[in-house]
N, C-alpha and C positions, 0 to 999 in steps of 0.2 A: 673907125668907119662903121662897124656893126652897130654901135650905139647910136650914131647919127641916123642910120637907115631905120632904126626902130621908131624914131620919133617923126620921121617924114610922114606927111599926109599922103597915103596911098588911096586913090579913089576906089579901088576894088576891095579895100579892106577897112574894117572898123578898128582903127588903132587907138582911139581915145579910151575905150573901156579897159584896154590892156595897160595903159600908162597912167590912169587916173582912178581915184576912188569915187569920183563923181558919176552918178548915173541919172539918166532922165527918168522921171517918174510921172505917171499919169494919175491925176486925182479925180477924173470923171468930168463930165460935162465940158469936154474940150480943154481942160486946164492941164498944161504940161509944166513941169518944174524940174529943176536939177537938185539932187540931194547928195550930200556926202555920205557914203556908206562905209560901215566897218568891214573888215575882211569877211566875216560871216554874211553880212548883208549883201556884199558884192557877189559872193558865191550863190546865194539864193536868187538874186536878181539875174545874174548871168545864166544860171541853170534854167530859170523859167523862160528866159528869152530863147535859149538854144533848144529847150524841150519843144516849144511851139514850132520853131524853125524846122527841126528834124521830123517831128511827129506828124505835122500836117502834110508835109510833102511826101512822107514815106507811107501814108495810109494804104495805098494799094498793096504793098508788100506786107504791112502789118495785118491787113485783113487776110491775106493768103497764109500767113503764119498761123493765125488763129483758126483757120479752116483746115489746116493740115492735120492729118490723123496722128494721134499720139501713141507712142509705143513705150512709154516709161518716163523715168525721171530726166533723161537726156534727149527728149524728143524735140521737134521743131519749135514747139511753144516755149519750152525752157531755154533753148538756144536763142530763140528770138527775143525773149525778155532780157537775157544776158547781153546780147549784141546791141539791142536798142538802148539799154541802160548805159552800156559802155560808150556808145556813140555820144550820148548826151553828156556823160561825165567828162570825157576827153575834150569835147568841144567847149564845155564850160570852162575847163582849165585853160584852153587856148584863148577863149574870148577874154578871160580875166587877166591874161598875161602871165599866168603861173607856169605854163610850159610853152615852149616854142615849137611851132609846126615844122615838119620836115621840109628841107629844101629852100627855106627862106629865112631871112633875118628879121622880117617884119612881124611884129607881134600883133595879135588880135585876130578876130574872126572875120569871115567873109561878109562884105557889104550886101545889102539887099538892092539889087538892080534887076530889071526884067530879064536880061540875058542870063544872069547868075541864078535866078529863080528856076529857069528851065534847066540849067546845068545841075542845080541842087536836086530837082525832081528826078532826073535820070540817075545821078550819082548815088543819092541816098537809097533809092530803090534797088539799084544794082548792088551796091555794097552790102546792104542788109540781106538781099537774096543770096549772094555768094557766102556771106558769113553764116547764115542759118542753113539754107538748103545744101550748100556745098559741104558744110560741116556735118550735117546729118548723113549725107551721102558717103562722105569719107569714113565716118564712124561705122556705117553699115558695111562698107567694103573691108575695112580693117577688122571689124568685129569688136571694137572697144567703144561702147556707148558714150562714156564721158568725153571722148575725143570731140564730139560735136560741140560741147561746151567750150573746150579749149580752143577749137578752131573759131568759134563765134567770137570769143574774147580777142584773139589775136587779129583776125581779119577786120573786125570792127574798129579796133584801136588804130591799126595801121592805116585803114582807109580814111579815118577822120584826121589823123595826123598829116596825111598827104593832101587832103582836100584843099586847104588854103593855098598851097602852091599851085595846084591844078587850076583853081579858080582865078588866081593871079595871072597865070599864063593865058587862060581863056579870055579873061577881061582885057588883057593887053593886046591879044591878037585881034579881038573885035574892035579895039580902039586904034589899031594900026601902030602899036608900039613895039 
């Protein structure tokens, strides 16, 4: 059953990149094509896709991270860079089908729909803020500066692993499923 669900077409998820080596490529001047990619090519393609997805919508928090005062090697900027990189790396692995998101058998990343773009904006900014500023706060309370980096790594990983399931539920409830 799990294998069948992985191949089902889920309208809230992009399952094709997770089950195929074929990627859509843009050659400029409105020309789209599909190309068979090697494993390395798929990782690069998926990483660039997910990088844009996360980075553009998380810009408010990324600006706040860059404006935060620094206090050393484990400050908000370092934690932010680690959290942001981790979010992109984990989402890349989910999109390519190399790892399965938490709470769902459906492989692949979240589809681009208007309602899910709004969810992405709120979720990415909240997850990044908690990972970075929560980690810096926790490190300050405990008095162990590197704890901010560990917190950023764990919170960003878990938040991205859980996002496809949350998006699936939100998409289903908006569609009355």
